[in-house]
C-alpha positions in Angstrom: -170.3 -14.9 -173.9 -167.2 -13.1 -171.9 -165.8 -10.4 -173.6 -169.6 -8.6 -173.8 -170.6 -8.7 -170.3 -167.3 -7.8 -168.5 -167.4 -4.9 -166.6 -163.9 -3.7 -167.0 -162.5 0.0 -166.1 -162.4 1.2 -169.8 -166.1 -0.5 -170.4 -167.5 1.4 -167.9 -166.3 4.2 -168.7 -166.7 3.8 -172.2 -170.2 3.0 -171.1 -170.6 6.1 -168.6 -169.6 8.2 -171.9 -172.1 6.7 -174.0 -174.8 8.1 -172.1 -174.5 11.3 -173.3 -175.7 10.4 -176.8 -178.9 8.5 -174.6 -179.4 12.0 -173.1 -180.0 13.5 -175.8 -182.8 10.8 -176.7 -186.4 12.0 -176.0 -188.8 9.2 -177.4 -192.4 8.8 -176.4 -193.1 5.2 -174.9 -195.4 4.2 -177.2 -196.5 7.0 -179.1 -195.7 5.2 -182.5 -197.0 2.2 -181.4 -199.8 2.4 -184.5 -198.8 0.6 -186.6 -200.6 -3.3 -187.9 -198.4 -6.2 -186.9 -200.3 -8.2 -189.2 -199.2 -5.8 -192.3 -196.4 -7.1 -194.6 -193.4 -5.6 -192.8 -189.7 -5.3 -193.1 -188.1 -4.6 -189.3 -184.6 -4.2 -188.7 -182.7 -5.3 -185.6 -179.3 -4.2 -184.7 -177.0 -6.5 -182.0 -173.4 -7.1 -181.0 -173.0 -10.8 -182.0 -169.8 -11.2 -184.3 -168.3 -14.8 -184.2 -169.9 -16.8 -186.8 -171.6 -19.4 -184.6 -173.1 -17.1 -183.0 -174.4 -15.0 -185.8 -176.2 -18.2 -187.3 -177.6 -18.9 -184.1 -178.9 -15.6 -184.0 -180.0 -16.2 -187.6 -181.7 -19.7 -187.4 -183.8 -18.5 -184.5 -185.2 -15.0 -186.6 -185.5 -17.6 -189.5 -188.0 -19.8 -187.0 -189.4 -16.6 -186.4 -190.5 -15.6 -189.6 -191.7 -18.8 -190.6 -194.1 -17.9 -187.5 -195.0 -14.5 -188.8 -194.8 -14.8 -193.1 -196.0 -11.2 -193.0 -192.6 -9.6 -191.1 -189.2 -10.4 -192.4 -186.4 -8.9 -190.3 -183.2 -7.7 -191.4 -180.0 -8.4 -189.2 -177.5 -6.2 -188.7 -174.6 -7.6 -186.8 -171.2 -6.2 -184.9 -172.9 -3.0 -183.7 -171.4 -1.1 -180.8 -173.2 0.2 -177.7 -171.6 3.7 -179.2 -173.1 3.0 -182.7 -176.6 1.9 -181.2 -176.6 4.6 -179.1 -175.5 7.6 -182.3 -178.6 5.6 -184.3 -181.0 6.1 -181.1 -180.1 9.5 -180.7 -180.3 10.4 -184.8 -183.7 8.4 -185.6 -184.3 8.2 -189.2 -185.5 5.8 -191.9 -181.9 3.8 -191.5 -182.5 3.3 -187.4 -183.1 0.4 -186.0 -186.4 -0.8 -184.4 -184.8 -3.3 -182.5 -181.9 -3.2 -180.4 -179.5 -5.2 -178.0 -176.7 -4.8 -175.8 -174.5 -6.7 -173.7 -174.0 -4.2 -171.0 -176.9 -3.8 -168.9 -175.4 -0.6 -167.7 -177.0 1.7 -169.7 -180.6 0.9 -169.0 -181.2 3.9 -166.4 -180.7 6.2 -168.8 -182.5 4.5 -172.2 -185.8 3.6 -169.6 -185.2 8.0 -168.3 -184.9 9.0 -171.3 -187.1 7.5 -173.2 -185.0 6.2 -175.8 -186.5 2.7 -175.6 -189.8 2.6 -175.3 -191.6 1.2 -171.9 -192.7 -2.7 -172.9 -195.2 -2.6 -169.9 -198.1 -1.6 -172.1 -196.9 -4.6 -175.1 -196.5 -7.2 -172.0 -200.2 -6.1 -170.4 -201.6 -6.4 -174.0 -200.2 -9.7 -174.7 -200.8 -11.0 -170.9 -197.6 -11.7 -170.0 -196.7 -11.4 -166.5 -193.2 -10.5 -166.6 -192.6 -11.7 -162.4 -193.6 -15.4 -163.9 -191.2 -15.4 -166.9 -188.2 -13.8 -165.4 -186.5 -14.0 -162.4 -186.6 -10.7 -159.8 -183.1 -10.1 -160.3 -183.1 -10.0 -164.3 -186.2 -7.7 -164.0 -184.2 -5.3 -161.6 -181.7 -4.9 -164.0 -184.1 -4.5 -167.5 -185.8 -1.5 -165.9 -185.4 1.7 -164.4 -187.7 4.6 -162.7 -190.7 2.4 -163.6 -190.0 1.7 -167.2 -189.4 -1.9 -168.6 -187.5 -0.3 -171.1 -185.8 -3.2 -171.8 -186.3 -7.5 -171.2 -183.6 -9.8 -170.6 -182.4 -11.7 -173.5 -179.8 -14.4 -172.1 -178.2 -14.9 -168.8 -174.9 -15.2 -167.5 -173.6 -16.6 -163.8 -170.7 -16.2 -161.9 -169.1 -19.0 -160.6 -165.8 -20.6 -159.3 -163.9 -22.5 -161.1 -161.1 -24.7 -159.6 -158.4 -27.1 -160.6 -159.2 -30.3 -159.4 -156.2 -31.7 -159.9 -154.6 -29.2 -157.8 -156.9 -29.7 -155.3 -156.3 -33.3 -154.7 -152.5 -32.4 -154.5 -153.3 -29.9 -151.3 -155.6 -32.5 -149.6 -158.3 -30.1 -151.0 -161.9 -32.7 -150.7 -164.2 -30.2 -151.8 -164.8 -26.3 -152.9 -164.8 -23.5 -150.8 -168.3 -22.6 -149.6 -167.4 -19.9 -147.0 -164.4 -17.1 -147.7 -162.9 -18.0 -144.7 -162.4 -21.7 -146.5 -161.7 -20.2 -149.3 -159.1 -17.7 -148.1 -157.1 -21.4 -146.3 -157.3 -23.1 -149.5 -155.5 -20.1 -151.8 -153.1 -20.5 -149.3 -153.2 -24.3 -149.5 -152.7 -23.9 -153.0 -150.3 -21.4 -153.2 -146.8 -22.3 -154.4 -144.1 -19.8 -154.4 -141.2 -19.9 -156.6 -138.4 -17.3 -155.1 -140.0 -14.0 -155.2 -142.9 -15.3 -157.6 -145.4 -18.5 -157.9 -145.1 -21.6 -159.3 -148.5 -22.1 -158.6 -151.3 -19.1 -157.1 -154.3 -20.2 -155.5 -156.3 -17.1 -156.6 -155.4 -13.5 -157.9 -157.4 -12.1 -155.8 -156.1 -8.0 -157.1 -159.4 -6.3 -158.4 -157.4 -6.1 -161.9 -157.5 -9.8 -162.0 -159.8 -11.4 -164.5 -163.2 -11.1 -163.6 -162.3 -10.6 -159.5 -164.2 -7.2 -160.0 -165.5 -5.4 -156.5 -168.8 -6.1 -158.1 -168.6 -9.4 -158.2 -166.9 -10.0 -155.0 -169.8 -8.2 -153.3 -172.2 -10.1 -154.5 -171.4 -12.5 -152.3 -172.7 -10.3 -149.3 -175.7 -9.5 -151.2 -175.5 -5.7 -151.2 -177.7 -3.0 -151.6 -176.1 -0.2 -153.9 -178.9 2.8 -153.5 -181.4 3.3 -150.7 -184.6 4.2 -150.5 -184.4 7.9 -151.8 -181.8 6.7 -154.7 -178.7 8.0 -152.7 -175.7 6.1 -152.9 -175.4 2.8 -150.0 -172.1 1.9 -150.1 -170.8 3.7 -146.8 -174.2 2.5 -144.8 -174.7 -0.8 -146.0 -171.8 -3.0 -144.0 -172.1 -5.5 -147.1 -169.1 -2.8 -149.2 -166.5 -3.0 -146.1 -166.9 -6.1 -145.6 -165.8 -7.5 -148.9 -163.0 -4.9 -149.1 -161.7 -5.7 -145.7 -161.6 -9.5 -146.6 -160.3 -9.0 -150.0 -157.6 -6.8 -148.7 -156.4 -9.9 -146.3 -156.6 -12.2 -149.3 -153.6 -10.0 -150.6 -151.9 -10.0 -148.0 -152.4 -13.5 -147.0 -151.0 -14.3 -150.3 -147.8 -12.3 -150.9 -148.9 -8.6 -150.4 -150.1 -6.5 -153.4 -146.9 -5.9 -155.5 -146.0 -9.4 -155.7 -149.5 -10.2 -157.1 -149.2 -7.5 -159.4 -146.1 -8.5 -160.5 -147.2 -11.9 -160.9 -150.3 -10.6 -162.8 -148.4 -9.3 -165.4 -147.4 -12.3 -166.7 -150.8 -13.3 -167.7 -152.1 -14.4 -170.7 -154.9 -12.6 -172.6 -158.4 -13.3 -170.9 -159.8 -14.6 -173.9 -157.1 -16.9 -175.6 -155.8 -20.3 -174.8 -153.1 -18.6 -172.1 -155.7 -17.2 -169.2 -153.4 -18.5 -166.4 -156.7 -20.8 -165.3 -155.7 -22.5 -168.8 -152.1 -22.7 -167.6 -152.2 -23.9 -164.2 -150.8 -20.4 -163.0 -153.6 -20.2 -160.5 -155.7 -22.7 -159.2 -159.4 -21.2 -158.7 -160.4 -18.3 -160.9 -164.3 -16.6 -160.8 -165.5 -16.7 -164.4 -168.8 -16.9 -166.1 -170.5 -20.3 -167.8 -168.2 -19.4 -171.3 -164.9 -20.5 -169.2 -165.7 -24.3 -169.1 -165.9 -24.1 -173.3 -163.2 -21.5 -172.9 -161.0 -24.1 -171.3 -162.1 -27.2 -173.2 -161.4 -25.3 -176.3 -157.5 -24.6 -175.0 -156.8 -28.4 -174.1 -156.1 -27.9 -170.3 -154.4 -31.0 -168.8 -156.2 -31.1 -165.6 -159.8 -32.1 -164.3 -162.1 -29.4 -164.1 -164.7 -28.2 -161.3 -166.7 -25.8 -160.6 -169.2 -24.4 -157.8 -171.1 -21.5 -156.6 -168.7 -18.9 -155.4 -168.3 -18.8 -151.4 -170.1 -16.9 -149.0 -169.8 -14.8 -145.5 -169.1 -17.3 -143.3 -172.4 -15.6 -141.2 -174.3 -16.6 -144.8 -173.2 -19.8 -145.5 -177.3 -20.7 -145.6 -177.3 -18.8 -148.4 -174.3 -20.7 -150.4 -175.2 -21.3 -154.3 -176.1 -18.1 -154.9 -174.1 -15.7 -157.3 -173.6 -12.3 -159.5 -175.7 -12.3 -162.6 -175.2 -10.1 -165.6 -176.8 -10.6 -169.2 -177.7 -9.1 -172.6 -180.8 -6.6 -173.1 -183.2 -6.1 -175.9 -185.4 -3.4 -176.7 -187.7 -1.2 -179.0 -186.2 1.9 -180.4 -188.9 5.3 -179.6 -188.1 6.6 -183.0 -189.8 3.4 -184.3 -192.5 3.6 -186.8 -193.1 -0.4 -186.7 -193.2 -1.1 -182.7 -196.4 -3.4 -182.6 -194.2 -6.0 -185.1 -190.8 -4.9 -183.1 -192.9 -6.3 -180.3 -193.6 -9.4 -182.1 -189.9 -11.0 -182.3 -189.1 -9.0 -178.9 -191.5 -11.0 -177.4 -190.4 -14.3 -179.2 -186.7 -14.1 -178.4 -187.4 -13.3 -175.0 -190.4 -15.0 -173.8 -191.1 -18.1 -175.8 -189.0 -21.1 -173.9 -188.3 -23.0 -177.5 -186.5 -19.5 -178.6 -185.0 -19.2 -175.6 -183.7 -22.6 -175.0 -182.5 -22.9 -178.7 -180.9 -19.5 -178.5 -178.9 -20.7 -175.9 -177.7 -24.0 -176.7 -176.4 -22.6 -179.8 -174.2 -20.0 -178.1 -173.5 -21.7 -174.3 -175.3 -19.0 -172.5 -177.5 -19.4 -169.7 -180.9 -19.0 -170.2 -183.2 -15.6 -169.1 -186.4 -17.3 -168.5 -188.0 -19.6 -165.3 -189.6 -22.0 -168.4 -186.5 -22.3 -170.4 -184.2 -22.5 -167.2 -186.0 -25.9 -166.7 -187.0 -27.2 -170.1 -186.1 -30.7 -171.2 -184.7 -29.5 -174.2 -181.9 -27.3 -172.0 -178.0 -29.0 -172.9 -176.9 -29.2 -169.3 -173.4 -31.3 -168.1 -173.1 -31.3 -164.6 -170.1 -28.7 -164.6 -172.8 -26.1 -166.6 -175.7 -27.2 -164.4 -173.9 -25.2 -161.8 -174.4 -22.6 -163.3 -178.0 -22.9 -164.4 -178.4 -23.3 -160.3 -176.8 -20.2 -160.0 -179.2 -18.1 -162.0 -182.5 -19.9 -160.2 -181.3 -18.9 -156.7 -183.6 -16.5 -154.8 -180.5 -14.6 -153.6 -178.5 -14.7 -156.8 -178.0 -10.7 -157.6 -177.0 -8.4 -160.2 -175.6 -4.7 -160.2 -178.6 -2.2 -160.4 -179.3 0.2 -163.5 -179.0 3.7 -162.7 -179.1 6.9 -164.5 -175.2 7.5 -165.3 -175.2 4.1 -167.0 -173.3 2.3 -164.5 -170.7 5.3 -163.7 -171.4 4.5 -160.3 -169.8 1.3 -160.3 -166.4 2.9 -162.1 -166.0 5.2 -159.2 -166.6 2.4 -156.6 -164.1 0.6 -158.5 -161.1 3.5 -158.7 -161.6 3.7 -154.9 -161.2 0.1 -154.3 -158.2 -0.2 -156.5 -156.4 2.7 -154.4 -157.3 0.8 -151.2 -155.8 -2.8 -152.0 -152.9 -0.7 -153.0 -152.5 1.1 -149.7 -152.7 4.3 -151.0 -156.3 4.9 -149.0 -155.8 4.0 -145.4 -159.5 5.3 -143.8 -161.8 2.8 -145.8 -165.1 4.1 -144.4 -163.7 7.7 -144.7 -163.3 6.5 -148.3 -166.4 5.0 -148.6 -168.2 7.6 -147.3 -166.5 10.3 -149.7 -166.9 7.5 -152.5 -170.8 8.0 -152.5 -171.0 11.2 -152.0 -169.1 11.8 -155.5 -171.7 8.8 -156.6 -173.9 11.0 -155.4 -173.1 14.6 -157.3 -172.1 12.5 -160.8 -176.2 10.9 -160.8 -177.4 14.4 -160.0 -175.7 15.9 -162.8 -177.7 13.4 -164.9 -181.1 14.2 -163.9 
């Protein structure tokens, strides 16, 4: 679901701050995995879902698990923030959770390196589960760090392009753009000015715009954030400079930073009915699979189209890829019931029927290869685009690191300054930003 995975500046800053809690957790993986999973026991599972439909969905999933494992009772505690989870992992004790899930994968690096969550590799091997056969590579990459698979994917989010079919028809555009050059042309065609503002904007390119962050843009260039030595690669990988050059040119083509920012300030809330795509203020929008249902609930008056996000013109063969993110789940190192906890984690993350039922209930993309291909998965044509993006071999996710995603915030801050014209030298700025990222990560070691 949307708000749980959006990597806004505030969310990233909060995540980075919470790493201070996780850094104090030094649990030893597997040290408490001595319990009998067949004994009568109760395990505690903390999660962040709070909407009634979501709480109902996770309860139904757990109920199905309990029927298969009558000796294990699950105590569900919902609406738990990352801050509360981190404090509980740090404190331990009888009231701490055995299992936790988070909508934010940015803390995985510290969770794994500190041992706050146990390495699940021994459990996977014991259950004869080969992760690479269950999950696509990109999902495994953002749920592990430093050789520790301390979490597993629990549903997935894929980012694509939404477009107003009626606006496209009126502008004489017959198909969604596949390349960034086509996208720029379409965004200009769809833009209707009104005085010093807009009647309709083809696309809001600002990094402050909803879901148009540097991380989602650059995913289409298949970036490599870090080199083999773990050093920031943003100044060396041309993907970052190419992305930022394109984005800045799009800002200028659509009216300039000041004019766009003024228009952006007229937008309604991202998660409400007055979202600018719902109201027709923008004709194209980057977003995740959830936007389809939200737009329909808002009662939009136009036909909605969905497609993969565009790719660079020299990568047109890779059209169909996108940025991925999702919920993670893991076992607390302080838990004394790790074997029983693993039974629930295994069920929720690798059982095809469980994954499909949960995905259908809360309208997220399934996180296993089997569930993505399941005939039980409820798919309409518009939603299928996101299923396809999730399975594309070039789709990618932002990697985990020690700093809890603070490297993304550092890059984002530079991107803000560059698009606003406050930074003039792109390469020098990327080099300075890379150096800052390396310094910040070194402090976490």
